[in-house]
C-alpha distance (Angstrom), angle and dihedral (degrees) to the residues before:
residue distance angle dihedral
M1 . . .
S2 3.79 . .
M3 3.77 124.6 .
L4 3.82 89.0 -111.5
D5 3.81 90.8 55.1
K6 3.81 90.1 50.2
L7 3.79 90.9 49.9
K8 3.81 91.8 49.0
G9 3.79 89.6 51.3
M10 3.79 91.7 51.1
M11 3.81 91.7 50.2
K12 3.78 94.8 50.9
G13 3.79 107.4 116.8
H14 3.81 91.8 8.1
E15 3.78 100.7 77.2
D16 3.81 95.3 130.9
T17 3.79 91.4 51.1
A18 3.81 90.1 48.5
R19 3.82 91.0 51.5
Q20 3.80 90.4 50.5
G21 3.80 89.8 50.8
V22 3.79 91.6 50.6
E23 3.82 90.1 50.3
K24 3.81 93.5 48.1
A25 3.80 92.8 46.9
G26 3.79 91.3 50.4
D27 3.79 91.5 47.9
A28 3.80 90.1 50.6
V29 3.82 91.5 51.9
D30 3.81 90.7 48.3
E31 3.79 90.6 50.2
K32 3.80 94.3 48.3
T33 3.81 93.3 47.4
G34 3.80 97.1 40.6
N35 3.84 89.2 -115.8
K36 3.81 89.4 -64.1
Y37 3.81 90.7 137.7
Q38 3.81 97.9 30.3
S39 3.81 94.2 129.0
Q40 3.80 92.6 51.9
V41 3.80 91.9 44.3
D42 3.81 91.1 50.4
T43 3.80 90.3 50.5
A44 3.80 91.3 49.7
Q45 3.81 90.9 48.8
Q46 3.80 90.7 50.6
K47 3.81 92.4 49.4
A48 3.81 91.2 48.2
D49 3.82 90.9 50.3
E50 3.81 89.8 50.0
Q51 3.79 89.9 53.8
I52 3.79 91.1 48.9
D53 3.82 89.3 51.3
R54 3.81 90.6 52.7
Q55 3.79 92.6 61.1
P56 3.79 113.0 111.6
P57 3.81 114.3 -110.1
T58 3.77 118.0 -96.7
D59 3.79 118.9 -99.8
G60 3.75 107.7 -120.8
């Protein structure tokens, strides 16, 4: 099992928490870099959210 598969399994049922983590991580990067890479960070956050949205719903 790949690391990505393990991560997907851990996120299952915790999509909102994962989105919050992505947002906080991006905000932290922006703060540390003085928003120098804000566009790239925003793109990465969007891609991560898209991946979270692609997770199959939980059973139960």
